Backbone as a printed PyTorch tensor [residue, N CA C, xyz], in Angstrom:
tensor([[[-15.2270,  13.4300,  18.3070],
         [-15.1520,  12.1210,  18.9180],
         [-15.7530,  11.0970,  17.9710]],

        [[-15.0850,   9.9550,  17.8020],
         [-15.5990,   8.8930,  16.9500],
         [-16.8290,   8.2660,  17.5890]],

        [[-17.8200,   7.8480,  16.7700],
         [-19.0190,   7.2390,  17.3320],
         [-18.7890,   5.8090,  17.7910]],

        [[-17.6810,   5.1950,  17.4070],
         [-17.4000,   3.8250,  17.8090],
         [-15.8950,   3.6410,  17.8880]],

        [[-15.5000,   2.5620,  18.5250],
         [-14.0900,   2.2670,  18.7010],
         [-13.9060,   0.7700,  18.5810]],

        [[-13.0520,   0.3400,  17.6930],
         [-12.7420,  -1.0660,  17.5130],
         [-11.3120,  -1.2620,  17.9800]],

        [[-11.1320,  -2.1160,  18.9740],
         [ -9.8220,  -2.2560,  19.5810],
         [ -9.4310,  -3.7240,  19.6400]],

        [[ -8.1980,  -4.0110,  19.2590],
         [ -7.6420,  -5.3470,  19.4080],
         [ -6.7220,  -5.3440,  20.6100]],

        [[ -6.9260,  -6.2840,  21.5270],
         [ -6.0390,  -6.4100,  22.6690],
         [ -5.9900,  -5.1620,  23.5300]],

        [[ -7.1300,  -4.5720,  23.8190],
         [ -7.1640,  -3.2990,  24.5500],
         [ -7.0680,  -3.5030,  26.0630]],

        [[ -6.9530,  -2.4070,  26.7770],
         [ -6.8760,  -2.4460,  28.2320],
         [ -8.1690,  -2.9630,  28.8480]],

        [[ -9.2800,  -2.8430,  28.1290],
         [-10.5720,  -3.3140,  28.6350],
         [-10.8160,  -4.7730,  28.2880]],

        [[ -9.8020,  -5.4400,  27.8130],
         [ -9.9330,  -6.8190,  27.3590],
         [-10.5730,  -7.7130,  28.4140]],

        [[-10.4040,  -7.4010,  29.6760],
         [-10.9760,  -8.2330,  30.7310],
         [-12.4970,  -8.2800,  30.6330]],

        [[-13.1110,  -7.3280,  29.9290],
         [-14.5530,  -7.3590,  29.7280],
         [-14.9530,  -8.4430,  28.7320]],

        [[-14.0360,  -8.8770,  27.9040],
         [-14.3250,  -9.8740,  26.8820],
         [-13.7240, -11.2210,  27.2710]],

        [[-14.4770, -12.3070,  27.0050],
         [-13.9100, -13.6360,  27.2440],
         [-12.6770, -13.8540,  26.3580]],

        [[-11.7650, -14.7090,  26.7630],
         [-10.5390, -14.9260,  25.9980],
         [-10.7650, -15.3200,  24.5290]],

        [[-11.8670, -15.9860,  24.2360],
         [-12.1000, -16.4190,  22.8450],
         [-12.4670, -15.2680,  21.9180]],

        [[-12.7020, -14.0840,  22.4940],
         [-13.0400, -12.9170,  21.6730],
         [-11.9410, -11.8710,  21.7870]],

        [[-11.2060, -11.6960,  20.6990],
         [-10.0400, -10.8140,  20.6940],
         [-10.3800,  -9.3670,  20.3490]],

        [[-11.6010,  -9.1190,  19.8390],
         [-11.9870,  -7.7730,  19.4240],
         [-13.0140,  -7.2080,  20.4050]],

        [[-12.6960,  -6.0420,  20.9020],
         [-13.5600,  -5.3380,  21.8520],
         [-14.1200,  -4.1250,  21.1120]],

        [[-15.4100,  -4.1980,  20.7510],
         [-16.0560,  -3.1090,  20.0130],
         [-16.8290,  -2.2340,  21.0010]],

        [[-16.5380,  -0.9420,  20.9810],
         [-17.2550,   0.0090,  21.8220],
         [-17.9640,   1.0070,  20.9280]],

        [[-19.2520,   1.1250,  21.0990],
         [-20.0400,   2.1210,  20.3830],
         [-20.2420,   3.2860,  21.3440]],

        [[-19.4620,   4.3260,  21.1580],
         [-19.4870,   5.4860,  22.0580],
         [-20.8270,   6.2240,  22.0030]],

        [[-21.4010,   6.3360,  20.8360],
         [-22.6490,   7.0890,  20.6750],
         [-23.8110,   6.4190,  21.4070]],

        [[-23.8710,   5.0800,  21.3220],
         [-24.9830,   4.3460,  21.9320],
         [-24.5930,   3.7170,  23.2660]],

        [[-23.3320,   3.8570,  23.6350],
         [-22.8310,   3.4950,  24.9550],
         [-22.9110,   1.9990,  25.2700]],

        [[-22.5000,   1.1700,  24.3200],
         [-22.4520,  -0.2640,  24.6000],
         [-21.1390,  -0.8620,  24.1120]],

        [[-20.8780,  -2.0680,  24.6180],
         [-19.6900,  -2.8390,  24.2710],
         [-20.1550,  -4.1960,  23.7550]],

        [[-19.4600,  -4.7170,  22.7540],
         [-19.7220,  -6.0560,  22.2450],
         [-18.3730,  -6.7010,  21.9250]],

        [[-18.2220,  -7.9560,  22.2980],
         [-16.9740,  -8.6820,  22.0460],
         [-17.1390,  -9.5450,  20.7970]],

        [[-16.1300,  -9.5280,  19.9340],
         [-16.1820, -10.2290,  18.6560],
         [-14.9310, -11.0810,  18.4700]],

        [[-15.0260, -12.1160,  17.6290],
         [-13.8500, -12.9710,  17.4130],
         [-12.7540, -12.2820,  16.5960]],

        [[-11.5490, -12.8040,  16.7160],
         [-10.4160, -12.2970,  15.9360],
         [-10.7130, -12.4580,  14.4560]],

        [[-10.1490, -11.5820,  13.6660],
         [-10.2730, -11.6750,  12.2190],
         [-11.3940, -10.8550,  11.6170]],

        [[-12.2810, -10.3200,  12.4530],
         [-13.3600,  -9.5090,  11.8960],
         [-12.8250,  -8.1330,  11.5440]],

        [[-13.4840,  -7.5410,  10.5730],
         [-13.0970,  -6.1830,  10.1960],
         [-14.3580,  -5.4040,   9.8670]],

        [[-14.2480,  -4.1230,  10.0570],
         [-15.3670,  -3.2440,   9.7530],
         [-15.3830,  -2.9460,   8.2640]],

        [[-16.5630,  -3.0020,   7.6790],
         [-16.7380,  -2.7000,   6.2570],
         [-17.5210,  -1.4090,   6.1170]],

        [[-17.5680,  -0.9040,   4.8950],
         [-18.3410,   0.3120,   4.6260],
         [-19.8010,   0.0830,   4.9740]],

        [[-20.4280,   1.0850,   5.5170],
         [-21.8400,   1.0140,   5.8800],
         [-22.4870,   2.3610,   5.6030]],

        [[-23.7980,   2.3750,   5.6410],
         [-24.5420,   3.6070,   5.4100],
         [-25.5590,   3.8120,   6.5110]],

        [[-26.1300,   4.9890,   6.5490],
         [-27.2250,   5.3380,   7.4630],
         [-26.9270,   5.0120,   8.9220]],

        [[-25.7080,   5.2770,   9.3380],
         [-25.3590,   5.0580,  10.7400],
         [-25.1170,   3.6050,  11.1030]],

        [[-25.1590,   2.7130,  10.1220],
         [-24.9270,   1.2990,  10.3900],
         [-23.4350,   1.0050,  10.4600]],

        [[-23.1060,  -0.0500,  11.1960],
         [-21.7510,  -0.5760,  11.2570],
         [-21.8470,  -2.0180,  10.7820]],

        [[-20.9540,  -2.4280,   9.8780],
         [-20.9870,  -3.7740,   9.3280],
         [-19.6430,  -4.4500,   9.5980]],

        [[-19.7060,  -5.6670,  10.1370],
         [-18.5040,  -6.4610,  10.3680],
         [-18.5240,  -7.6730,   9.4540]],

        [[-17.3850,  -7.9380,   8.8250],
         [-17.2060,  -9.1030,   7.9680],
         [-15.9620,  -9.8420,   8.4380]],

        [[-15.6570, -10.9470,   7.7750],
         [-14.4450, -11.6890,   8.1020],
         [-14.6390, -12.7580,   9.1530]],

        [[-15.8830, -13.0840,   9.4820],
         [-16.1460, -14.1580,  10.4380],
         [-15.8140, -15.4990,   9.7810]],

        [[-15.2540, -16.4080,  10.5370],
         [-14.9350, -17.7430,  10.0200],
         [-16.2220, -18.4960,   9.7030]],

        [[-16.1930, -19.2510,   8.6140],
         [-17.3310, -20.1090,   8.2550],
         [-16.8740, -21.5660,   8.3320]],

        [[-17.7860, -22.4720,   8.6730],
         [-17.4080, -23.8830,   8.7710],
         [-16.9750, -24.4360,   7.4070]],

        [[-15.8160, -25.0390,   7.3590],
         [-15.2790, -25.5960,   6.1090],
         [-16.1330, -26.7620,   5.6300]],

        [[-16.2260, -26.9110,   4.3180],
         [-16.9320, -28.0390,   3.7340],
         [-18.4440, -27.9310,   3.7730]],

        [[-18.9470, -26.7530,   4.1200],
         [-20.4020, -26.5640,   4.1710],
         [-20.8270, -25.5710,   3.0960]],

        [[-22.1320, -25.4240,   2.9740],
         [-22.6800, -24.4850,   1.9940],
         [-22.7300, -23.0510,   2.4990]],

        [[-22.2830, -22.8110,   3.7310],
         [-22.2740, -21.4550,   4.2740],
         [-21.1110, -20.6900,   3.6570]],

        [[-21.4180, -19.5990,   2.9680],
         [-20.3960, -18.8270,   2.2650],
         [-19.8850, -17.6250,   3.0480]],

        [[-20.7820, -16.9730,   3.7860],
         [-20.3820, -15.7340,   4.4520],
         [-21.2540, -15.4680,   5.6660]],

        [[-20.6150, -14.9200,   6.7090],
         [-21.3290, -14.4460,   7.8940],
         [-20.9730, -12.9750,   8.0710]],

        [[-21.9670, -12.1730,   8.3880],
         [-21.7310, -10.7580,   8.6820],
         [-22.5350, -10.3710,   9.9110]],

        [[-22.1710,  -9.2480,  10.4780],
         [-22.9420,  -8.6280,  11.5490],
         [-23.1880,  -7.1890,  11.1480]],

        [[-24.4620,  -6.8210,  11.1080],
         [-24.8560,  -5.4410,  10.8120],
         [-25.4350,  -4.8640,  12.0970]],

        [[-24.8970,  -3.7450,  12.5510],
         [-25.4420,  -3.0460,  13.7130],
         [-26.1500,  -1.8210,  13.1640]],

        [[-27.4770,  -1.7840,  13.3620],
         [-28.3050,  -0.7480,  12.7430],
         [-29.1750,  -0.0530,  13.7840]],

        [[-29.0130,   1.2550,  13.9340],
         [-29.8660,   2.0010,  14.8680],
         [-31.2050,   2.3600,  14.2220]],

        [[-32.2140,   2.5790,  15.0640],
         [-33.5040,   3.0690,  14.5740],
         [-34.3340,   2.0140,  13.8930]],

        [[-35.1780,   2.4650,  12.9680],
         [-36.0510,   1.5580,  12.2260],
         [-35.1870,   0.6550,  11.3540]],

        [[-35.5430,  -0.6400,  11.3210],
         [-34.7570,  -1.6010,  10.5400],
         [-35.6930,  -2.4140,   9.6610]],

        [[-35.6220,  -2.1890,   8.3650],
         [-36.5530,  -2.8020,   7.4180],
         [-36.5030,  -4.3260,   7.4020]],

        [[-35.3830,  -4.9170,   7.7450],
         [-35.2810,  -6.3750,   7.7130],
         [-36.2140,  -7.0330,   8.7310]],

        [[-36.7130,  -6.2850,   9.6860],
         [-37.6390,  -6.8640,  10.6650],
         [-39.0200,  -7.1240,  10.0690]],

        [[-39.3170,  -6.4700,   8.9450],
         [-40.5970,  -6.7230,   8.2870],
         [-40.5890,  -8.1620,   7.7910]],

        [[-41.5300,  -8.9370,   8.2030],
         [-41.6050, -10.3350,   7.8090],
         [-40.8290, -11.2720,   8.7090]],

        [[-40.0270, -10.7430,   9.6200],
         [-39.2830, -11.5940,  10.5540],
         [-40.2400, -12.1480,  11.6030]],

        [[-39.9100, -13.3240,  12.1040],
         [-40.7380, -13.9740,  13.1240],
         [-40.0410, -13.9010,  14.4720]],

        [[-40.8010, -13.5330,  15.4950],
         [-40.2630, -13.4690,  16.8530],
         [-39.7170, -14.8380,  17.2370]],

        [[-38.5670, -14.8380,  17.8870],
         [-37.9150, -16.0930,  18.2850],
         [-37.3230, -15.9620,  19.6770]],

        [[-38.1110, -15.4190,  20.6090],
         [-37.6480, -15.2850,  21.9850],
         [-36.6290, -14.1800,  22.1390]],

        [[-35.6440, -14.4450,  22.9680],
         [-34.6050, -13.4610,  23.2130],
         [-33.6500, -13.9660,  24.2660]],

        [[-32.7070, -13.1270,  24.6160],
         [-31.7240, -13.4700,  25.6440],
         [-31.5310, -12.2740,  26.5720]],

        [[-31.0030, -12.5490,  27.7390],
         [-30.6060, -11.4950,  28.6570],
         [-29.0850, -11.5110,  28.7430]],

        [[-28.4850, -10.3680,  28.4630],
         [-27.0310, -10.2370,  28.4960],
         [-26.6600,  -9.1500,  29.4920]],

        [[-25.9790,  -9.5290,  30.5400],
         [-25.5420,  -8.5710,  31.5570],
         [-26.6890,  -7.6810,  32.0290]],

        [[-27.8540,  -8.2990,  32.2530],
         [-29.0090,  -7.5920,  32.7880],
         [-29.8560,  -6.8780,  31.7530]],

        [[-29.5100,  -6.9410,  30.4790],
         [-30.2600,  -6.2600,  29.4200],
         [-30.9430,  -7.3130,  28.5530]],

        [[-32.2570,  -7.1560,  28.3480],
         [-33.0030,  -8.0920,  27.5140],
         [-32.9140,  -7.6830,  26.0470]],

        [[-32.5910,  -8.6460,  25.2070],
         [-32.4810,  -8.4420,  23.7610],
         [-33.4920,  -9.3650,  23.0780]],

        [[-34.4570,  -8.7880,  22.3610],
         [-35.4260,  -9.5900,  21.6160],
         [-34.7310, -10.2060,  20.4090]],

        [[-35.2020, -11.4030,  20.0170],
         [-34.6280, -12.0600,  18.8430],
         [-35.7300, -12.3380,  17.8250]],

        [[-35.3970, -12.1370,  16.5440],
         [-36.3010, -12.4560,  15.4380],
         [-35.4930, -13.1530,  14.3500]],

        [[-36.1720, -14.0080,  13.5730],
         [-35.5240, -14.7390,  12.4870],
         [-36.2120, -14.4180,  11.1720]],

        [[-35.4150, -14.3130,  10.1230],
         [-35.9400, -14.0650,   8.7860],
         [-35.0990, -14.8510,   7.7870]],

        [[-35.7940, -15.6000,   6.9110],
         [-35.1170, -16.2620,   5.8010],
         [-35.3740, -15.4490,   4.5530]],

        [[-34.3080, -15.1040,   3.8650],
         [-34.3820, -14.2900,   2.6600],
         [-33.6630, -15.0690,   1.5630]],

        [[-34.3050, -15.2660,   0.4220],
         [-33.6720, -16.0730,  -0.6150],
         [-33.6970, -15.4190,  -1.9740]],

        [[-32.7840, -15.8660,  -2.8260],
         [-32.7370, -15.4260,  -4.2130],
         [-31.9750, -16.4740,  -5.0070]],

        [[-32.1100, -16.4480,  -6.2780],
         [-31.4810, -17.3490,  -7.2500],
         [-30.3150, -18.1830,  -6.7110]],

        [[-30.6310, -19.2860,  -6.0980],
         [-29.5940, -20.2170,  -5.6710],
         [-28.9430, -19.9290,  -4.3430]],

        [[-29.3410, -18.8500,  -3.6880],
         [-28.7730, -18.4980,  -2.3840],
         [-29.8900, -18.2960,  -1.3620]],

        [[-29.5180, -18.4400,  -0.1110],
         [-30.4360, -18.1720,   0.9890],
         [-29.6590, -17.4000,   2.0500]],

        [[-30.3150, -16.4500,   2.6830],
         [-29.6860, -15.7120,   3.7730],
         [-30.5930, -15.7860,   4.9930]],

        [[-30.0620, -16.3290,   6.0620],
         [-30.7480, -16.3510,   7.3410],
         [-30.3300, -15.1070,   8.1040]],

        [[-31.3000, -14.3610,   8.6060],
         [-31.0390, -13.2000,   9.4590],
         [-31.4610, -13.5610,  10.8800]],

        [[-30.5350, -13.4600,  11.8090],
         [-30.8210, -13.6230,  13.2290],
         [-30.6390, -12.2330,  13.8230]],

        [[-31.7560, -11.5940,  14.1580],
         [-31.7430, -10.1770,  14.5380],
         [-32.0720, -10.0290,  16.0160]],

        [[-31.1560,  -9.4070,  16.7490],
         [-31.3750,  -9.0860,  18.1640],
         [-31.6530,  -7.5910,  18.2380]],

        [[-32.6450,  -7.2180,  19.0360],
         [-33.0060,  -5.8050,  19.1740],
         [-32.9080,  -5.3870,  20.6290]],

        [[-32.2050,  -4.2830,  20.8430],
         [-32.0900,  -3.6580,  22.1570],
         [-32.8100,  -2.3260,  22.0760]],

        [[-33.7250,  -2.1050,  23.0050],
         [-34.4280,  -0.8290,  23.0650],
         [-34.0340,  -0.1280,  24.3510]],

        [[-33.5570,   1.1040,  24.1900],
         [-33.0980,   1.9080,  25.3160],
         [-33.7130,   3.2990,  25.1800]],

        [[-34.4950,   3.6830,  26.1660],
         [-35.1380,   5.0040,  26.1510],
         [-35.8740,   5.2490,  24.8290]],

        [[-36.6360,   4.2560,  24.3990],
         [-37.4680,   4.2970,  23.1910],
         [-36.6630,   4.3700,  21.8960]],

        [[-35.3700,   4.1310,  21.9680],
         [-34.5260,   4.0660,  20.7720],
         [-34.0580,   2.6200,  20.6350]],

        [[-34.0470,   2.1380,  19.4100],
         [-33.6600,   0.7460,  19.1820],
         [-32.3420,   0.6430,  18.4300]],

        [[-31.6090,  -0.4110,  18.7530],
         [-30.4160,  -0.7940,  18.0070],
         [-30.6030,  -2.2700,  17.6640]],

        [[-30.3520,  -2.6100,  16.3980],
         [-30.5460,  -3.9690,  15.9160],
         [-29.1870,  -4.5760,  15.5670]],

        [[-29.0240,  -5.8360,  15.9240],
         [-27.7980,  -6.5850,  15.6610],
         [-28.1990,  -7.7430,  14.7500]],

        [[-27.9210,  -7.6050,  13.4620],
         [-28.3610,  -8.5620,  12.4590],
         [-27.1920,  -9.4510,  12.0320]],

        [[-27.2270, -10.7020,  12.4910],
         [-26.2430, -11.6880,  12.0680],
         [-26.7900, -12.3320,  10.8010]],

        [[-26.0600, -12.2120,   9.6990],
         [-26.5260, -12.7740,   8.4330],
         [-25.6680, -13.9680,   8.0600]],

        [[-26.3280, -15.0070,   7.5540],
         [-25.6780, -16.2480,   7.1560],
         [-26.0660, -16.5270,   5.7070]],

        [[-25.1630, -16.2240,   4.7860],
         [-25.4450, -16.4230,   3.3580],
         [-24.9290, -17.7970,   2.9400]],

        [[-25.8470, -18.5950,   2.4020],
         [-25.4850, -19.9480,   1.9840],
         [-25.9400, -20.1890,   0.5500]],

        [[-25.2830, -21.1330,  -0.0840],
         [-25.6490, -21.5270,  -1.4350],
         [-26.5650, -22.7520,  -1.3330]],

        [[-27.4810, -22.8630,  -2.2530],
         [-28.3810, -24.0080,  -2.3020],
         [-27.5670, -25.2440,  -2.6890]],

        [[-27.5690, -26.2770,  -1.8300],
         [-26.7640, -27.4700,  -2.1190],
         [-27.2520, -28.1880,  -3.3720]],

        [[-28.5040, -27.9600,  -3.7540],
         [-29.0340, -28.5590,  -4.9760],
         [-28.3750, -28.0240,  -6.2370]],

        [[-27.6100, -26.9540,  -6.1270],
         [-26.9000, -26.3960,  -7.2870],
         [-25.6550, -27.2030,  -7.6490]],

        [[-25.2920, -28.1740,  -6.8230],
         [-24.0670, -28.9420,  -7.0220],
         [-24.3850, -30.3670,  -7.4700]],

        [[-23.4880, -30.9320,  -8.2510],
         [-23.5810, -32.3610,  -8.5520],
         [-23.4200, -33.1120,  -7.2400]],

        [[-24.1150, -34.2460,  -7.0940],
         [-24.0220, -34.9880,  -5.8240],
         [-22.5860, -35.2660,  -5.3750]],

        [[-21.6890, -35.5320,  -6.2990],
         [-20.3000, -35.8360,  -5.9220],
         [-19.5680, -34.6200,  -5.3540]],

        [[-20.0310, -33.4160,  -5.6850],
         [-19.3700, -32.1840,  -5.2310],
         [-20.2100, -31.3820,  -4.2500]],

        [[-21.2730, -31.9630,  -3.7910],
         [-22.2250, -31.2470,  -2.9360],
         [-21.6470, -31.0250,  -1.5350]],

        [[-21.6350, -29.7670,  -1.0630],
         [-21.1870, -29.5100,   0.3250],
         [-22.2780, -29.9160,   1.3140]],

        [[-21.8770, -30.0640,   2.5660],
         [-22.8400, -30.3340,   3.6400],
         [-23.6560, -29.0820,   3.9090]],

        [[-24.9050, -29.2780,   4.3270],
         [-25.7090, -28.1510,   4.8120],
         [-25.0840, -27.6620,   6.1120]],

        [[-24.9660, -26.3730,   6.2670],
         [-24.4240, -25.8550,   7.5290],
         [-25.4310, -26.0790,   8.6470]],

        [[-24.9490, -26.1230,   9.8580],
         [-25.7860, -26.3740,  11.0280],
         [-26.4020, -25.0470,  11.4860]],

        [[-27.6160, -24.8340,  11.0700],
         [-28.3280, -23.5910,  11.3550],
         [-28.4530, -23.3430,  12.8660]],

        [[-28.8260, -24.3770,  13.6150],
         [-28.9850, -24.2310,  15.0750],
         [-27.6650, -23.8340,  15.7270]],

        [[-26.5630, -24.4220,  15.2550],
         [-25.2520, -24.0790,  15.8220],
         [-24.8940, -22.6240,  15.5340]],

        [[-25.2570, -22.1200,  14.3560],
         [-24.9570, -20.7320,  14.0140],
         [-25.8220, -19.7590,  14.8260]],

        [[-27.0700, -20.1200,  15.0600],
         [-27.9240, -19.2830,  15.9190],
         [-27.3370, -19.2370,  17.3270]],

        [[-26.8740, -20.3730,  17.8070],
         [-26.2360, -20.4320,  19.1320],
         [-24.9630, -19.5810,  19.1420]],

        [[-24.2020, -19.5980,  18.0390],
         [-22.9800, -18.7880,  17.9350],
         [-23.3240, -17.3040,  18.0700]],

        [[-24.3950, -16.8560,  17.3850],
         [-24.7950, -15.4440,  17.4880],
         [-25.2270, -15.1160,  18.9180]],

        [[-25.9090, -16.0450,  19.5490],
         [-26.3400, -15.8510,  20.9360],
         [-25.1310, -15.7220,  21.8620]],

        [[-24.1090, -16.5220,  21.6100],
         [-22.8960, -16.4690,  22.4210],
         [-22.2310, -15.0970,  22.3100]],

        [[-22.1480, -14.5650,  21.0920],
         [-21.5800, -13.2210,  20.9130],
         [-22.4490, -12.1860,  21.6110]],

        [[-23.7580, -12.2650,  21.4230],
         [-24.6460, -11.2680,  22.0410],
         [-24.6460, -11.3580,  23.5620]],

        [[-24.2740, -12.4980,  24.1140],
         [-24.1930, -12.6120,  25.5750],
         [-23.0870, -11.7320,  26.1440]],

        [[-22.1900, -11.2210,  25.2870],
         [-21.1310, -10.3130,  25.7390],
         [-21.5840,  -8.8530,  25.7330]],

        [[-22.7880,  -8.5870,  25.2290],
         [-23.3100,  -7.2180,  25.1530],
         [-23.3200,  -6.5950,  26.5470]],

        [[-22.7790,  -5.3930,  26.6430],
         [-22.7620,  -4.6580,  27.9090],
         [-23.1620,  -3.2160,  27.6430]],

        [[-24.1920,  -2.7700,  28.3480],
         [-24.5800,  -1.3650,  28.3130],
         [-23.7270,  -0.6850,  29.3630]],

        [[-22.8770,   0.2240,  28.9410],
         [-21.8500,   0.7870,  29.8210],
         [-22.3970,   1.5950,  30.9850]],

        [[-23.4770,   2.3030,  30.7890],
         [-23.9960,   3.1640,  31.8590],
         [-25.4560,   2.8480,  32.1430]],

        [[-25.7460,   1.5870,  32.3240],
         [-27.1290,   1.1660,  32.4930],
         [-27.7130,   1.6460,  33.8150]],

        [[-28.7650,   2.4880,  33.7610],
         [-29.4850,   2.8030,  34.9860],
         [-30.3010,   1.5830,  35.3970]],

        [[-30.7420,   1.5360,  36.6240],
         [-31.4960,   0.3920,  37.1210],
         [-32.7050,   0.0850,  36.2280]],

        [[-33.3890,   1.1160,  35.7280],
         [-34.5720,   0.8860,  34.9030],
         [-34.2440,   0.2000,  33.5850]],

        [[-33.0400,   0.4190,  33.0440],
         [-32.6560,  -0.1890,  31.7730],
         [-32.2530,  -1.6410,  31.9530]],

        [[-31.9530,  -2.0360,  33.1930],
         [-31.5080,  -3.3940,  33.4440],
         [-32.6560,  -4.3650,  33.6480]],

        [[-33.8820,  -3.8790,  33.6270],
         [-34.9940,  -4.8070,  33.8130],
         [-35.0660,  -5.7260,  32.6070]],

        [[-35.4260,  -6.9420,  32.8630],
         [-35.5160,  -7.9360,  31.7880],
         [-36.9600,  -8.1130,  31.3560]],

        [[-37.7300,  -7.0350,  31.3820],
         [-39.1300,  -7.1400,  30.9920],
         [-39.2180,  -7.4420,  29.5090]],

        [[-40.2110,  -8.2120,  29.1720],
         [-40.3580,  -8.6410,  27.7950],
         [-41.5840,  -8.0260,  27.2530]]])
């Protein structure tokens, strides 16, 4: 049995809002997440699933958006700052933010963590942008709207559904 299932236009589509054409089911961890059209799964390691192909706002310095789904310990949480969380279909997901930079680029990580029976799954939305200072003023792109992108990740995570949630897993305790 495959550990996950990525389906376009599936019979379970009613679980996803119309704006999300991809219904991702992780059979091993027993959850569903709805994603926008155009995403594709990329190679991953250590049990991770990586999605690429998310649309980026035109004319901005945002170059790429990805989603990494990582079970267990997740090193990117080291140095991340707690940033509240959301409740999706009765399940509380903690949120943390991390800015990671290198030679002319910056990557914002918006990481949601779900803990179920002492096991964690992390949903890391990454936003890779170029430093606008690298461009001549006449060719400089606009800074992308960071708050809007965080809200976009929250909107996707609001579709998170734990398929077989017992009453104890549905508590929104923080």
